C-alpha positions as CSV (number, residue, x, y, z in Angstrom):
1,X,59.3,-1.5,-27.6
2,X,61.8,-3.9,-25.6
3,X,65.6,-3.9,-26.2
4,X,67.4,-7.1,-24.6
5,X,71.3,-6.5,-25.3
6,X,73.6,-10.0,-25.4
7,X,76.8,-10.3,-26.2
8,X,77.3,-13.7,-28.1
9,X,80.2,-14.9,-30.4
10,X,79.6,-15.8,-33.8
11,X,80.3,-20.2,-34.0
12,X,82.5,-21.2,-36.9
13,X,80.0,-22.4,-38.8
14,X,78.0,-18.7,-38.3
15,X,74.2,-20.0,-37.4
16,X,73.1,-18.7,-34.0
17,X,70.2,-19.3,-32.0
18,X,68.4,-17.6,-30.1
19,X,66.9,-17.7,-26.9
20,X,64.2,-15.5,-26.4
21,X,62.3,-14.5,-22.7
22,X,58.9,-15.8,-22.3
23,X,56.9,-12.4,-21.3
24,X,58.2,-11.9,-25.0
25,X,54.8,-11.3,-27.0
26,X,54.6,-13.6,-30.4
27,X,55.0,-12.7,-32.7
28,X,57.7,-10.7,-31.9
29,X,59.9,-8.1,-34.2
30,X,64.1,-8.7,-34.0
31,X,66.8,-6.8,-35.5
32,X,69.9,-7.8,-35.0
33,X,73.4,-5.1,-34.5
34,X,77.4,-6.5,-35.8
35,X,79.4,-4.5,-34.3
36,X,83.0,-5.4,-34.6
37,X,84.4,-5.4,-31.4
38,X,87.4,-3.1,-30.8
39,X,91.2,-4.2,-30.1
40,X,89.5,-5.0,-26.6
41,X,92.4,-6.1,-23.8
42,X,94.4,-3.4,-25.0
43,X,92.1,-0.8,-25.3
44,X,90.6,-1.5,-21.5
45,X,95.1,-1.8,-20.1
46,X,95.2,1.3,-22.4
47,X,92.2,3.3,-19.9
48,X,93.1,2.0,-16.2
49,X,96.7,2.9,-16.9
50,X,95.7,6.5,-17.8
51,X,93.3,6.3,-14.5
52,X,95.7,5.3,-12.2
53,X,97.0,8.9,-13.2
54,X,93.6,10.7,-13.4
55,X,93.3,12.8,-10.4
56,X,90.3,13.7,-10.3
57,X,89.3,9.8,-10.2
58,X,91.4,9.2,-7.1
59,X,90.5,11.6,-5.5
60,X,86.4,10.5,-5.5
61,X,88.1,7.0,-4.7
62,X,89.8,8.4,-1.3
63,X,86.5,10.0,-0.6
64,X,84.4,7.2,-0.4
65,X,86.8,5.5,2.2
């Protein structure tokens, strides 16, 4: 079994075409998972702001320079 992750936007007509890699044998079973995206932008900004105050993380960055 092999897992291939593809993140796609759902078009307005809710129809998708999936390009299967050439190395995948025929026949094949495909399982799709749907997960609602969280408020990505706000969450990422908040994580970056908190990372700027994370002393352990900042020290690792300083040591790597």
